N, C-alpha and C positions, 0 to 999 in steps of 0.2 A: 611433299618433296620428309625426308628424311628429318626430325627434330633432336637436339639433344637438350639436357641438363643446363649443360656446357656455353650455349648460345645465350646470343645479349635479345633478352625482353620481346619481343616485341613492337612494332611500332617506334622504335629506342634509337633506331639505324639515325636516321636526318638529326637528331640530336645529339645523339653521342657522339657522331663525327664534329660536327659542328661547335660543340663544345671542345669536344677533344683538341679540338683544333688550333683554338684561343689559348688553352689551356699551357698546351705542350709548347706554343711561340712562347708564351711567356717564359715558364719553364728553360727553354733554351736560352733565353735571355741571362737568369738570374745566372745559370749554372756557369755561363762563362765569364759573369762577371764573378764567380767565386772562384772560376779556374784565374783570372786574373789577379783577383787578388792571394790567392796561394802562392804562387811567384815571385810576387812583390814581398808579403812577411816570412816565405820560409825561408825565400832565397839572401833575408838578411841575417834569420836565424838558424843557415846553415851553410858549410862551405860546399864550389864546388863542384871536391871531389865525392861528398855524402849524392851531391846529383848527381855524378858520373856514374858511380857505384852501383845506383838504381837503373842508370842508363844502358849499363852493360849488359843488364837481365831483359831486356826491352826485346829484341830479334828473339828467345827461341820462346819469351812469352810468347809472341805475337803467333810464333811459328804452332806451338799449342794449342793457344787460341782458335788455328781453321779447324783441328778435328772436335772442338770441348761440347760442342752442343750438335755435334753429330745427323745436325739437319733434324732433330726430334722435335724441336717446337712449334717449328714450322709442319712437321704433319700434323701435330693438334693443331693445330689453328687452322689448318685446309682439312680435317676427312669432315665429313659428310656424316652428322647424329653419331658425331665419338660420345663413346660409354667408360665409365670409371674405367671399366676391366683393362680397357686398354690405356688411358691416363697410365695408370695405377704402374701397367708394364712398362711403358714410357720411362717413368721415374726412373725406374730400379736401373735401367738403361743407361739414363742418362750419370746416377749416382755410380756407379760401377765402371763405368767411360772414363769420369772424374777421376776416380779414386787409383786408376793404371794409370791415367796421363799422370796426374804428383807422382804416385811413382819413378816415370819415368822422369819427371824433372827433378825427384831427388836424386836420382840414380847418376842422373845428365851435368850433373852441377859443377863437383870435381872439373871436367873436361870445359866445361863452359869458362870457369877460373882458372885455368890451367891455360887456355886460348884467350885471356885476356893480361896472364902472367899478378892476378889481384883475388889473392886468397879469400879476402871477404865476401868474396858474390858468391862460396859456396853453401853455405850459411842461410843466401838471401835468395839466390832460385829454389833452393831446398824449400825453403817458409813460403815462396810461393806458390807453392803447390796447396797449400790452405785457400788460397783466395781460389784454384780451381772445385775444389771440393763445396767451395757456397756455392757456387754459381749452377755446378752441378744438382745440388737438392734442391734451386729454386728456379730451373729450370722448365718444368711440365707448371710450377703455379703461374710465372710471369707468360709461358704460354695462353694458360687458361683465361689469366686479365685480358691479355692481350685480344682471344678469342670472342670475348664478353664487350669488347671494345668499351674499356673502362680507362680511358686512356685519360680524363684526367688526374683517376686515381694513380696510374702508372707516372705521371709526372710530375705528382706532387711525391710522391717515394724515392722519385731521380735528383729530384731539387733538395729535399732533406739528405741522402744519403751523401750529397758534393759537401753540403753545409757541415756535416757533422765532419767525416772526412778529413774537412783543416780546421777541423777544431780540435780533431785528437793529432792530426799534424801537429798544432800548434802546443797541445797543452804536451805531448811526448818530450818536447824540446828541451822542456822542464825538469822532465828523469833524465832524458839519454840526449844532447847533442849532437845527432848519428842519423845516417841512412832509415834507420829503425824507423825514424819519426816518419820518415817516406813511407816507409811499408806501413808504419802504422793504420794510417790516415785512408791509405790505399784496401788494404783489406776492410776497414769498417765498412770505406766505398764499396763492397761486396756482400761483405754478412749482413749491415744492412737491410740492405733490398730484399737480402734471399727473406728476411726475417718479419717484414713487411707483404711478401707477396705471400708467405703462407697466412699471414690472420687473413688482408685480402682478400685472397681466393675463396676464403672459410673451405678447401676441403685437403683431406688428409689421406696418404695413401697406404694402401693397406701390403701385405704380405705379397710378397711376389710370384704370381702365378700364371701360366701358360695361356697366351687367349688364340683361338683361334683367328686367322686372318691377319693377324702383328706383325706377321713378313712383310704383306702391304704398306705398312707404315712404314716400315726398317727400310725397304728398299727406297721409299721415298725420300727419307733422311738421310741415305743413303748416296743418294742420286745427287741431292742438291749438295754433301759435302764433295763427293765427286768421285765416288767410289763406284 
């Protein structure tokens, strides 16, 4: 069987899955608790209108998220013997797609604001493009960590990001008690994991170069996305 430097160490499957399942379950519990605390604390610091402005952005963000990954993380995870050149090419596609979607989001922001009759939504929707870019820059690093079954590490990153995002939102209310506090926490929860994925995966992209056979991975990802 063809192997890859991105595969998990031999003999580590059972240990990684078992330990990862326990840590992931614990992390989910901590994350749920963090979300509950977040609602309780921030609802006392911010007004219902602030939450409403952010909620108006949710439908368009959910729609954009359908195309954000383009199925390329799954392509990296499932490909037997995947090479650096292939991961590198997919990284740049993820980055390009995220940049395009961020621009689309910025262009659509005035339309979303007009639909709701809420001008504050314009800047907020456009700002969420930063969250999309953060995800695109970390998608392949996340895929590599998942491929290597480093579930414990991913769980720790997930919890740390959730807690840090909450702290940032609370701290922001002392600077500006508005819906931007919610955005600041959300953006932190997107940027911090990406930074951690880069550090933990120990993989760095190079210049984009055409790779023979890369169309198979792109077609696989497109199929998952629905194209």
